Every structure is written in C-alpha cells, then in structure tokens.
C-alpha positions in Angstrom: 70.6 95.2 123.2 74.0 94.5 124.8 75.7 94.6 121.4 74.0 98.0 120.7 75.0 99.4 124.1 78.6 98.2 123.8 78.9 99.7 120.3 77.5 103.1 121.5 79.7 103.2 124.6 82.8 102.3 122.5 82.0 104.9 119.9 81.1 107.6 122.4 84.4 107.1 124.2 86.3 107.6 120.9 84.1 110.5 119.9 84.6 112.3 123.2 88.4 111.6 123.0 88.8 113.9 120.0 90.6 117.2 120.7 88.2 120.1 120.4 88.4 123.8 121.5 86.5 124.7 124.6 83.9 127.4 125.1 86.6 129.9 126.0 88.4 129.7 122.7 89.1 133.3 121.7 90.0 132.8 118.1 93.4 133.6 116.5 95.2 135.3 113.6 98.1 134.0 111.5 100.1 134.7 108.4 99.4 132.1 105.7 101.7 130.9 102.8 100.3 128.5 100.2 102.6 126.7 97.9 101.5 124.6 94.9 104.2 123.6 92.5 106.2 126.8 91.6 103.4 129.1 92.7 103.5 130.8 96.1 100.8 132.9 97.7 100.8 134.8 101.0 98.1 136.5 103.1 96.5 136.7 106.5 93.8 134.6 108.2 91.6 135.2 111.2 89.5 132.7 113.0 87.0 134.6 115.2 85.6 133.5 118.5 82.4 132.4 116.8 84.5 130.2 114.5 83.8 132.4 111.4 86.8 132.6 109.0 88.4 135.6 107.3 91.1 135.4 104.6 92.7 138.5 103.3 95.7 139.7 101.3 95.5 136.9 98.6 94.6 138.4 95.2 93.9 135.2 93.5 90.2 134.4 94.4 90.5 130.7 93.7 93.5 130.4 96.1 91.8 132.6 98.7 88.8 130.3 98.5 91.1 127.2 98.9 92.5 128.6 102.1 89.0 129.5 103.4 87.8 125.9 102.6 90.9 124.4 104.3 90.3 126.4 107.5 86.6 125.6 107.5 87.5 121.9 107.4 89.9 122.4 110.3 87.2 124.2 112.4 84.6 121.5 111.7 86.8 119.1 113.6 87.8 121.5 116.4 84.2 122.6 117.1 82.9 121.1 120.3 79.5 119.4 120.0 78.1 117.0 122.6 77.6 113.3 121.7 73.9 113.8 122.1 73.9 116.8 119.7 75.7 114.8 117.0 74.6 111.3 117.5 71.7 111.2 120.0 69.2 109.9 117.4 71.5 107.2 116.0 71.7 103.5 116.8 75.0 101.7 116.9 75.9 98.1 116.4 79.3 96.3 116.3 80.5 95.0 113.0 83.6 93.0 112.2 87.1 93.5 113.6 89.7 93.8 110.9 93.3 92.5 110.8 94.7 95.6 112.5 92.3 95.3 115.5 90.0 98.1 114.4 86.3 97.5 115.2 83.6 98.4 112.8 80.8 100.5 114.2 77.6 100.4 112.1 75.2 103.3 112.4 71.5 103.6 111.6 69.5 106.8 111.7 72.4 108.9 110.2 71.2 110.9 107.2 74.6 110.5 105.5 74.9 106.8 105.9 78.0 107.1 108.1 79.9 104.1 109.4 83.1 104.1 111.5 86.0 102.0 112.7 87.6 102.6 116.1 90.9 101.5 117.4 91.4 101.9 121.1 89.8 105.2 121.9 90.3 106.8 118.5 88.1 106.9 115.4 90.4 105.5 112.7 87.9 105.4 109.8 84.9 107.3 108.6 82.8 106.3 105.6 80.0 108.4 104.3 77.8 109.0 101.2 77.0 112.7 100.4 74.9 113.0 97.3 76.9 111.8 94.3 80.0 111.3 96.3 81.1 108.5 98.7 84.2 108.9 100.7 86.3 107.1 103.3 88.8 108.7 105.6 91.5 106.5 107.1 93.7 107.8 109.9 97.1 106.4 110.3 98.8 108.6 112.9 97.6 111.0 115.6 98.9 113.5 118.1 98.0 112.9 121.8 97.5 116.4 123.2 96.7 115.2 126.7 93.2 116.6 126.1 92.2 114.3 123.2 93.8 113.2 120.0 94.4 115.1 116.7 94.7 113.2 113.5 98.0 114.0 111.9 98.3 111.6 109.0 95.2 110.5 107.1 93.8 109.8 103.6 90.4 110.7 102.1 89.3 108.5 99.1 86.4 109.6 97.0 84.3 107.2 94.8 81.1 107.2 92.8 78.6 105.7 95.3 76.8 103.8 92.5 79.6 102.3 90.5 82.5 102.4 93.0 84.6 104.2 90.4 87.7 105.9 91.9 87.5 109.7 91.6 90.2 111.2 93.8 92.4 110.6 96.8 93.7 113.2 99.2 96.7 112.4 101.5 97.1 114.8 104.5 100.0 115.4 106.8 99.2 117.9 109.6 101.4 119.6 112.2 100.1 121.5 115.3 101.7 123.7 118.0 100.4 124.6 121.4 99.6 128.4 121.4 98.5 129.5 124.8 96.1 126.8 125.9 95.1 125.7 122.4 96.6 123.4 119.8 96.5 125.2 116.4 97.6 124.0 113.0 100.9 125.4 111.7 101.5 123.3 108.7 99.6 121.0 106.3 100.6 119.1 103.2 97.9 117.8 100.9 98.7 115.4 98.0 95.8 115.0 95.6 95.7 112.1 93.1 92.9 112.4 90.5 91.3 109.6 88.4 94.1 109.8 85.8 96.8 109.4 88.4 98.0 113.0 88.3 99.4 114.2 91.6 99.2 117.8 92.9 100.8 118.8 96.1 99.6 121.8 98.1 101.4 123.1 101.2 99.8 125.4 103.8 102.2 127.1 106.2 100.9 129.2 109.1 103.3 131.6 111.0 103.0 134.4 113.6 100.0 132.5 115.1 98.5 134.6 117.9 95.4 134.1 120.0 92.9 137.0 120.0 92.2 138.8 123.2 89.4 137.1 125.2 86.1 138.9 125.0 85.4 141.1 128.1 82.4 139.9 130.1 
C-alpha cells in the first residue's frame, strides 16, 4: 500500500507540474510557414477558446492536414484536465530506477497500457500501446515556465507491439514564447526516420502570434 501511495503521489506531482492553459485561455491566431526540403507552404491558423483548430490559406490538402494534426497534438498537451479526470481509476506502483535516476511508474487500469518514468517533478518517459502501434516518448530537455514545465526536446519511437520491429522515430525540438499570459509555440522542427533509415525534416514556424479577445461575460 505504501509503495502504491508513494508511486501515485510522485506521479501526481509530476503530472500536475506540466504547463497547461487555464480556463481563461482565449485562443490565438498566427501565421504559419511549413518547410519540408525545398518545399515551403504558408497560411493562417486559429486556435479557438474551445481549443478547436482552424487552418486556412494552404492549398495543398495534405500539408494543411499536417499542420492541423501538429496543432491538435500541441493542444492535447496544453489542455488542462485534473489528475482525477485522467488517472482517477488507475493504480500506480514503483518500478526500477534507471542509471539516470529516473523512476519507473507502472500503471494498471489504463486502457492503453501506459507506463511512465519520472525524474524530479517531470514525466521524462511515456510508453503506450495503441492498437497495432507501440510507442515510447523520451524527453531530454524542458522549459521551466514558472507555472509548470514544457518539453522542448524529445523523441517518439514507434514499434510493432508484437514483434518489437522498429517502424519510425520522430525527433522534436520546440520553442515557445510568452504571449500575454500564455506560453505559445513559435517554432518546431521534426526529424522523421523511417524503417529504411530515410530522414525527413519538417519545420513549422509561427509568426504574428496574437491572443484572441476574451469572451464577454
């Protein structure tokens, strides 16, 4: 029981130390430029107060969808959910501590078979299985906003959950700026390595980032 309680308390402290947007977040607009190899695309993005995403001005539908997906991923990590909402039904136990000092947190009751590692008050690894895909996200650097941490350099490795075969690796480098009272992404570089070792680099640049006017009550 003590082991479970300690594991839950440690994980909860790290979970609640993530930087998220509060209930007053008004949304924002920005200009987007996406660069992949010699190809450059430009358009506009809008994140609404309800965290819905709009992408416009990009004629290539595949690129527009890529920008939309990227922003949805960002929002998933900025959306504020209480610990009880996200993990209230789960049970936590401590696993091993690795050579870097990161502690393994084993979870039961999670539909996606999630396990974690925490270092200090930060989640530094997430491992999950989603259908035919298993993935592990390792965080190497983070930004301390004073209101929680933001992962700024991290990898996502995808494998076949049955065979362990390597499928893809994504390496991320993120930059944020404080706009008004909110930290918003201004730049992201994603290096994708496929199963054949081919590397593709995609760069997202956001400029003219402006918060929307708060809704009148």
